[in-house]
VMD Tcl script that draws the C-alpha trace (Angstrom):
set ca {
  {-27.76 -57.84 58.67}
  {-30.28 -55.74 57.46}
  {-29.81 -51.76 59.47}
  {-32.48 -48.99 59.11}
  {-31.94 -45.25 58.82}
  {-33.96 -42.90 61.52}
  {-34.25 -39.03 61.54}
  {-32.01 -37.52 63.93}
  {-34.75 -36.47 66.08}
  {-36.23 -40.12 66.77}
  {-32.94 -41.44 67.28}
  {-33.02 -42.20 71.11}
  {-30.40 -40.14 73.32}
  {-28.31 -40.85 74.99}
  {-26.75 -39.04 78.45}
  {-22.99 -39.05 78.85}
  {-21.24 -41.84 80.23}
  {-20.74 -45.08 79.38}
  {-22.79 -46.07 76.19}
  {-25.54 -49.01 76.67}
  {-25.21 -52.21 75.57}
  {-28.69 -51.31 73.10}
  {-27.37 -48.31 71.81}
  {-28.04 -48.09 67.81}
  {-24.41 -48.20 66.03}
  {-24.29 -46.39 62.37}
  {-21.81 -46.61 59.56}
  {-19.92 -43.64 58.48}
  {-21.86 -43.56 55.00}
  {-24.89 -44.40 57.33}
  {-24.35 -41.56 59.77}
  {-23.21 -38.86 56.21}
  {-26.35 -40.06 54.94}
  {-28.18 -39.06 57.64}
  {-26.94 -35.83 58.25}
  {-27.36 -35.06 55.00}
  {-30.95 -35.28 54.77}
  {-31.77 -33.59 58.23}
  {-30.14 -30.81 56.54}
  {-31.70 -30.99 53.10}
  {-34.83 -31.75 54.97}
  {-34.67 -28.24 57.20}
  {-33.33 -26.28 55.26}
  {-34.37 -27.00 51.71}
  {-34.32 -22.81 50.19}
  {-32.20 -19.91 52.06}
  {-30.76 -16.54 51.74}
  {-28.13 -16.28 52.83}
  {-25.55 -12.33 53.20}
  {-22.60 -12.13 52.54}
  {-19.04 -11.56 51.24}
  {-17.45 -13.70 47.87}
  {-14.52 -14.94 49.28}
  {-11.70 -17.03 47.49}
  {-13.19 -16.66 44.29}
  {-10.78 -17.46 41.38}
  {-12.76 -17.58 38.79}
  {-14.66 -20.40 36.49}
  {-12.99 -23.62 36.62}
  {-12.63 -25.34 33.79}
  {-16.04 -27.38 34.71}
  {-17.42 -24.63 34.01}
  {-18.68 -24.76 37.91}
  {-17.38 -21.68 40.13}
  {-16.71 -22.48 43.67}
  {-16.28 -19.71 46.63}
  {-17.36 -18.93 50.51}
  {-19.12 -16.42 51.97}
  {-18.61 -14.94 54.91}
  {-19.37 -12.27 57.54}
  {-17.49 -11.13 60.81}
  {-17.89 -14.61 62.77}
  {-18.37 -17.38 60.17}
  {-17.49 -18.77 56.47}
  {-19.68 -21.14 54.32}
  {-18.33 -22.85 51.40}
  {-20.53 -22.02 48.23}
  {-20.91 -23.58 45.15}
  {-22.56 -22.36 41.80}
  {-22.80 -25.21 38.92}
  {-22.13 -24.44 35.27}
  {-26.25 -24.47 34.05}
  {-26.82 -21.64 37.18}
  {-23.73 -19.66 36.42}
  {-24.44 -19.05 32.60}
  {-27.98 -17.30 34.51}
  {-26.99 -16.02 37.05}
  {-27.63 -11.92 36.72}
  {-24.78 -10.70 38.96}
  {-21.54 -13.05 38.18}
  {-19.49 -13.34 41.70}
  {-16.55 -11.01 42.67}
  {-13.88 -11.04 45.21}
  {-15.11 -8.70 47.98}
  {-18.71 -8.64 46.73}
  {-21.31 -8.59 49.33}
  {-23.74 -10.34 47.88}
  {-27.04 -12.57 48.94}
  {-27.21 -15.86 47.58}
  {-30.48 -17.83 47.42}
  {-29.83 -21.67 47.49}
  {-30.11 -24.86 49.15}
  {-27.92 -26.02 51.88}
  {-26.75 -29.80 51.50}
  {-23.37 -31.65 52.76}
  {-20.17 -32.63 50.94}
  {-19.33 -36.21 52.94}
  {-15.97 -36.77 51.55}
  {-14.84 -34.05 53.76}
  {-17.75 -34.03 56.40}
  {-18.70 -30.18 55.34}
  {-21.60 -28.58 54.52}
  {-22.09 -26.15 51.60}
  {-24.46 -24.04 50.02}
  {-25.50 -24.94 45.89}
  {-26.27 -20.86 44.88}
  {-29.01 -20.66 41.95}
  {-28.99 -16.71 42.63}
  {-26.97 -14.37 43.48}
  {-28.26 -10.25 43.93}
  {-25.80 -7.79 45.41}
  {-26.71 -6.76 49.12}
  {-28.32 -3.80 48.47}
  {-27.10 0.23 46.96}
  {-23.98 0.16 49.42}
  {-22.93 -3.30 48.01}
  {-23.45 -2.10 44.50}
  {-21.29 0.80 44.98}
  {-18.91 -0.71 46.46}
  {-18.96 -3.23 43.72}
  {-18.54 -0.02 41.09}
  {-15.87 1.52 42.88}
  {-13.55 -1.72 42.99}
  {-14.20 -2.69 39.54}
  {-13.74 1.47 38.64}
  {-9.93 1.23 40.55}
  {-8.88 -1.92 39.05}
  {-9.66 -0.82 35.57}
  {-8.32 2.43 36.17}
  {-5.14 -0.09 37.02}
  {-5.01 -1.14 33.58}
  {-5.20 2.60 32.18}
  {-8.77 1.77 30.26}
  {-9.31 5.49 31.49}
  {-6.44 7.45 30.83}
  {-6.89 10.87 29.04}
  {-5.09 9.64 26.21}
  {-6.61 7.31 25.05}
  {-9.78 9.66 24.37}
  {-10.24 10.30 20.90}
  {-11.46 13.68 19.47}
  {-15.30 13.70 18.20}
  {-15.73 14.55 14.41}
  {-16.99 18.20 13.96}
  {-19.86 17.04 10.82}
  {-20.01 13.25 10.92}
  {-21.40 11.91 8.31}
  {-22.97 8.64 9.92}
  {-24.26 8.47 13.74}
  {-24.07 4.81 15.11}
  {-26.89 4.74 18.28}
  {-26.85 1.88 20.36}
  {-29.64 2.14 22.55}
  {-33.36 0.31 23.00}
  {-35.40 1.08 19.73}
  {-38.79 1.81 21.27}
  {-37.93 4.45 24.40}
  {-38.41 7.66 24.46}
  {-34.60 7.80 24.45}
  {-34.15 7.67 20.43}
  {-36.87 9.39 19.42}
  {-35.22 12.43 21.54}
  {-31.92 11.75 20.06}
  {-33.54 11.38 16.29}
  {-35.76 14.76 16.78}
  {-32.68 16.72 18.08}
  {-30.16 15.43 15.08}
  {-33.16 16.76 13.18}
  {-33.51 20.09 14.38}
  {-29.51 21.17 14.46}
  {-28.01 18.55 11.25}
  {-29.79 15.92 9.43}
  {-27.15 13.48 9.21}
  {-27.18 9.47 8.38}
  {-28.36 7.96 11.43}
  {-27.85 3.57 12.28}
  {-29.39 2.40 15.18}
  {-27.95 -1.32 16.92}
  {-31.44 -1.91 18.82}
  {-30.48 -3.66 22.51}
  {-31.92 -4.62 26.10}
  {-30.47 -1.23 28.28}
  {-31.47 -3.74 31.40}
  {-31.54 -6.50 32.75}
  {-29.46 -9.85 32.83}
  {-28.84 -9.90 28.97}
  {-28.15 -5.97 28.27}
  {-24.30 -5.49 29.28}
  {-23.72 -8.81 26.66}
  {-25.98 -6.94 23.91}
  {-24.21 -3.82 24.46}
  {-20.49 -5.00 24.21}
  {-21.65 -7.06 21.10}
  {-23.32 -3.76 19.66}
  {-20.34 -1.90 20.11}
  {-17.84 -4.26 18.64}
  {-19.83 -4.65 15.82}
  {-20.20 -1.13 14.88}
  {-16.88 -1.15 14.61}
  {-16.48 -4.52 12.54}
  {-18.19 -2.67 10.03}
  {-15.73 -2.26 6.67}
  {-15.10 1.27 5.60}
  {-17.02 1.27 1.81}
  {-19.03 -1.71 2.80}
  {-22.88 -2.30 1.94}
  {-23.69 -0.84 5.47}
  {-21.67 1.95 6.31}
  {-19.16 2.64 8.83}
  {-20.19 4.91 11.31}
  {-18.19 8.02 11.97}
  {-19.46 8.20 15.96}
  {-21.47 6.40 18.10}
  {-23.59 6.68 20.90}
  {-24.38 4.77 23.89}
  {-27.56 6.39 25.32}
  {-30.15 5.46 28.02}
  {-32.80 6.99 30.42}
  {-32.33 7.56 33.81}
  {-33.08 4.54 36.26}
  {-31.97 3.21 39.71}
  {-28.53 1.90 40.17}
  {-29.89 -1.55 39.50}
  {-31.19 -0.53 36.33}
  {-27.86 1.28 35.01}
  {-25.66 -1.67 36.21}
  {-25.13 -3.46 32.61}
  {-23.23 -0.41 31.54}
  {-20.90 -0.37 34.77}
  {-20.56 -4.31 33.69}
  {-16.60 -4.76 32.31}
  {-17.31 -6.50 29.40}
  {-19.25 -3.03 28.13}
  {-16.12 -0.88 29.67}
  {-13.52 -2.91 27.75}
  {-15.46 -2.55 24.39}
  {-16.10 1.14 24.97}
  {-12.53 1.39 25.65}
  {-11.00 -0.77 22.95}
  {-13.29 1.33 20.17}
  {-11.46 2.70 17.28}
  {-15.22 4.49 16.73}
  {-14.73 8.23 19.06}
  {-17.84 6.89 21.56}
  {-19.98 9.51 23.38}
  {-22.10 7.75 26.62}
  {-25.18 9.24 27.39}
  {-26.56 6.62 30.45}
  {-29.03 8.10 32.79}
  {-29.50 11.53 34.26}
  {-26.98 14.17 34.79}
  {-26.36 12.57 38.44}
  {-25.97 9.12 37.55}
  {-22.48 7.99 36.67}
  {-21.83 4.31 35.26}
  {-18.07 2.97 34.65}
  {-18.83 3.45 30.64}
  {-18.59 7.34 31.21}
  {-15.58 7.05 32.64}
  {-13.82 4.51 29.22}
  {-15.91 6.67 26.55}
  {-14.41 9.61 24.58}
  {-17.03 12.02 25.41}
  {-19.75 12.06 28.57}
  {-22.64 13.45 27.47}
  {-25.43 13.99 30.55}
  {-28.65 13.20 29.08}
  {-28.89 11.53 25.49}
  {-30.44 14.98 24.03}
  {-26.88 16.63 25.12}
  {-25.16 13.34 23.28}
  {-27.02 15.08 19.82}
  {-26.01 18.19 21.06}
  {-22.35 17.24 21.01}
  {-22.31 15.11 17.81}
  {-23.05 17.48 15.27}
  {-23.37 21.18 15.14}
  {-26.07 23.66 14.35}
  {-26.69 23.69 10.88}
  {-28.00 27.33 10.73}
  {-25.00 28.47 13.19}
  {-22.95 26.67 10.42}
  {-23.81 28.35 8.16}
  {-24.11 32.14 9.79}
  {-20.62 31.23 10.69}
  {-19.52 30.39 7.09}
  {-21.03 33.55 5.74}
  {-19.73 35.80 8.28}
  {-16.04 34.07 7.50}
  {-16.79 34.62 3.40}
  {-17.45 38.43 4.53}
  {-14.54 39.33 6.58}
  {-12.58 37.48 3.64}
  {-14.05 40.17 1.25}
  {-13.12 42.82 3.47}
  {-9.66 41.47 4.28}
  {-9.09 41.27 0.47}
  {-10.49 44.73 -0.52}
  {-8.39 46.41 2.69}
  {-5.10 44.31 1.06}
  {-5.76 45.86 -2.10}
  {-6.56 49.15 -0.93}
  {-3.00 49.25 1.14}
  {-1.02 47.97 -2.32}
  {-2.44 50.51 -3.85}
  {-1.39 53.41 -1.78}
  {2.08 51.95 -0.96}
  {2.51 52.20 -4.97}
  {1.17 55.12 -5.33}
  {3.56 56.44 -2.26}
  {6.51 54.68 -4.06}
  {5.72 56.60 -7.29}
  {5.88 60.15 -5.18}
  {9.13 59.03 -4.75}
  {10.31 58.54 -8.40}
  {11.76 61.49 -10.44}
  {9.22 62.56 -13.66}
  {10.57 60.32 -17.01}
  {11.25 63.64 -18.70}
  {13.65 64.21 -15.72}
  {14.98 61.14 -16.45}
  {15.29 61.59 -20.07}
  {16.87 65.18 -20.21}
  {20.32 64.59 -19.88}
  {20.53 61.54 -22.23}
  {18.26 64.20 -24.85}
  {20.78 66.23 -24.39}
  {23.65 63.77 -25.23}
  {21.71 62.65 -28.02}
  {21.20 66.15 -29.98}
  {24.64 66.80 -29.59}
  {25.79 63.69 -31.10}
  {23.27 64.12 -34.13}
  {24.98 67.56 -34.64}
  {28.07 66.65 -34.85}
  {27.35 63.74 -37.53}
  {26.75 65.38 -40.28}
  {30.81 66.64 -40.21}
  {32.41 63.87 -39.17}
  {30.74 61.97 -41.98}
  {32.05 64.72 -44.83}
  {35.49 64.36 -42.71}
  {35.36 60.39 -43.16}
  {34.67 60.62 -46.76}
  {37.44 63.30 -47.92}
  {40.04 60.85 -45.19}
  {38.74 57.41 -47.48}
  {39.09 59.23 -50.57}
  {42.51 60.46 -50.22}
  {43.88 56.96 -49.47}
  {42.22 55.58 -52.34}
  {44.10 58.50 -54.76}
  {47.34 57.48 -52.27}
  {46.69 53.75 -53.83}
  {45.49 54.00 -57.53}
  {48.62 56.27 -57.95}
  {50.70 52.79 -57.74}
  {48.63 50.96 -60.29}
  {50.72 52.84 -63.14}
  {50.63 50.94 -66.69}
  {54.52 50.28 -67.20}
  {53.96 48.30 -63.94}
  {50.64 46.44 -64.78}
  {52.34 45.36 -68.03}
  {55.64 44.06 -66.57}
  {53.49 42.19 -64.19}
  {51.39 40.70 -66.73}
  {54.03 40.08 -68.91}
  {55.85 37.94 -65.55}
  {52.53 35.91 -65.12}
  {52.56 34.96 -68.81}
  {55.98 33.46 -68.99}
  {55.39 31.56 -65.43}
  {52.07 30.22 -67.02}
  {53.89 29.10 -70.15}
  {57.01 27.47 -68.22}
  {54.02 25.27 -65.80}
  {52.07 24.42 -69.51}
  {55.10 22.83 -70.28}
  {55.83 21.22 -67.83}
  {52.58 19.37 -66.65}
  {52.91 18.31 -70.76}
  {55.95 16.71 -70.13}
  {54.29 15.23 -67.05}
  {51.40 14.11 -68.60}
  {53.28 12.50 -71.14}
  {55.29 10.50 -69.60}
  {51.96 9.10 -67.48}
  {50.58 7.96 -70.35}
  {53.78 6.11 -71.68}
  {54.49 4.53 -68.09}
  {50.19 3.23 -68.00}
  {50.61 2.05 -71.74}
  {53.40 0.22 -70.88}
  {51.61 -1.60 -67.72}
  {48.49 -1.79 -69.98}
  {51.00 -4.08 -72.96}
  {52.69 -5.69 -70.38}
  {49.33 -7.19 -68.34}
  {47.67 -7.79 -71.82}
  {50.84 -10.15 -72.90}
  {50.37 -11.84 -69.09}
  {46.76 -12.33 -69.59}
  {47.10 -13.62 -73.18}
  {49.78 -16.57 -71.93}
  {47.68 -17.10 -69.04}
  {44.53 -17.64 -71.17}
  {43.02 -20.93 -72.22}
  {42.66 -20.19 -75.25}
  {46.08 -20.01 -75.95}
  {45.92 -23.47 -74.51}
  {43.06 -24.70 -76.67}
  {45.44 -22.74 -79.83}
  {48.38 -25.44 -79.03}
  {45.83 -28.37 -79.82}
  {43.82 -29.07 -76.23}
  {40.14 -28.72 -76.10}
  {37.46 -28.55 -73.53}
  {34.64 -31.15 -73.26}
  {30.92 -30.04 -71.52}
  {27.64 -30.81 -71.60}
  {25.22 -28.93 -73.64}
  {24.50 -27.45 -70.27}
  {27.94 -26.30 -69.72}
  {29.09 -28.42 -67.33}
  {32.67 -29.62 -67.75}
  {33.64 -33.71 -68.14}
  {37.13 -34.00 -66.31}
  {37.27 -37.78 -66.54}
  {36.33 -40.54 -68.81}
  {34.72 -42.20 -66.70}
  {32.13 -39.35 -65.92}
  {31.04 -39.11 -69.45}
  {28.36 -41.94 -70.03}
  {27.51 -44.32 -73.37}
  {25.45 -42.17 -75.80}
  {25.65 -38.90 -73.82}
  {25.80 -36.21 -76.16}
  {28.53 -33.84 -75.30}
  {29.98 -30.13 -76.76}
  {33.89 -30.10 -77.88}
  {35.39 -26.67 -77.81}
  {38.08 -26.25 -79.69}
  {40.48 -22.64 -79.99}
  {38.60 -21.52 -83.16}
  {34.75 -22.99 -82.16}
  {32.81 -25.49 -80.76}
  {31.37 -28.67 -81.98}
  {28.95 -31.68 -80.65}
  {29.63 -34.86 -80.16}
  {27.82 -38.43 -78.89}
  {30.21 -40.40 -76.72}
  {30.21 -44.12 -77.81}
  {30.74 -47.43 -75.57}
  {32.73 -47.30 -72.79}
  {36.29 -47.87 -73.84}
  {39.44 -48.49 -71.81}
  {41.27 -45.44 -70.64}
  {44.16 -44.29 -72.80}
  {47.68 -45.22 -71.16}
  {48.42 -42.44 -68.54}
  {51.90 -41.02 -69.40}
  {54.70 -40.80 -66.98}
  {54.86 -37.76 -64.90}
  {57.28 -35.38 -65.42}
  {58.24 -32.34 -62.64}
  {56.32 -29.34 -62.91}
  {58.37 -26.47 -63.66}
  {58.32 -23.12 -62.12}
  {56.89 -21.57 -65.20}
  {53.29 -24.03 -65.07}
  {53.75 -24.06 -61.28}
  {53.06 -19.89 -61.39}
  {50.38 -20.90 -64.83}
  {48.07 -23.16 -62.66}
  {48.19 -20.84 -59.44}
  {46.93 -18.00 -61.42}
  {44.44 -20.02 -63.37}
  {42.83 -21.12 -59.99}
  {44.28 -24.78 -59.42}
  {41.53 -27.57 -61.07}
  {38.93 -25.09 -60.61}
  {39.77 -23.60 -64.23}
  {39.06 -27.49 -65.85}
  {41.35 -29.85 -66.86}
  {42.77 -30.03 -70.53}
  {43.27 -33.22 -72.61}
}
mol new
graphics top color blue
foreach p $ca { graphics top sphere $p radius 0.5 }
foreach p [lrange $ca 0 end-1] q [lrange $ca 1 end] { graphics top cylinder $p $q radius 0.2 }
display resetview
């Protein structure tokens, strides 16, 4: 059976009551498709104003799902992944927006939804409400606490500026820095409005912080984020959450100079110092060189004057102390008087001392009479003679004892000498080199030998080998032989034959 789909307006309408026998019959899918086509044809592009509700962040697929509502109704909304990255305003819970897109149905749930392709804030009031809600949320995280604020360096060496490189802002800042105190400036060019502005500003702040100290590109000592005045929509990138977090996380002190004095963005609360204008930011960054020189010269003059006053005060103090001291003549008068008295008595005292010494010498010399000296001399001579006699006797006894001991040792040495053995008919057999021959087996036929007798040596040549002589019966050694062998050192003295 072939079926056809018709627009709803072309379908015959029946009055309530009993269905006509010829009423067209739809399947559920056919009816859903007919409704989908009708809605999409009738509402191909719409702009809907409402409050975002139920937004829980981007889905893992990259799509975003939420709803738009007002006082009387709610409509589901979806932003596909390809469209979400292009949105100028990202959805947030409670944000009042104007959504542009197309209506479609979702047959599986018998519902309709808007597919959003563009999202914008619904007027200044909505923007301010969104900023206030974001401000309250970030403040609750502590990003705006005064304890996080870092001091601005008094005289930075390098200044980093985040702004547009073509606007009047950068010229004003550079001109003001040149007037006050020329410093090295690094500019990170960014867009200061539009969809990409927030991402570029946040990346620039983090990029400056990522520079290494002492690297090829110097790391700034202070940052200035600046742009000129504009509408609330134009300044909106500087209230973006990514920019605020980058400013709060910056380890480099940061000055915000966005808009005019009456303009306020969220980066002003996260920065370490807010300047009403970009020119004022340059004035905060560096002092006036002329004022600094004048202040230094003034401090130098004050230092010189203070040192001069200190020297004068010390000179007067020493003078006052000197007046309280007695004069040198007064201090030395009493000592000089005692010295004069002592020197006057010195001559008489010396004479008295000499006389007393002379008397002691005279008294002592009276005891040294000639007879006394003669007797003492005789006594000493007798003692010397007796000592000489006793010394001679002792020396003679000592000499006789040594002679007897020497004679005994000589006799013992003669008795133990191998020469005495040789005199009894023994001989020593050696090679011409002096090596002993202790047995017949050590002698080769024709070998030259030296035979030592008690009265001289004779050379000889060994003949052919013969039978060894019979070994005499061994007799037990006597005590005298054992003693002599021990003194001769045993076999080391050679074998006598």
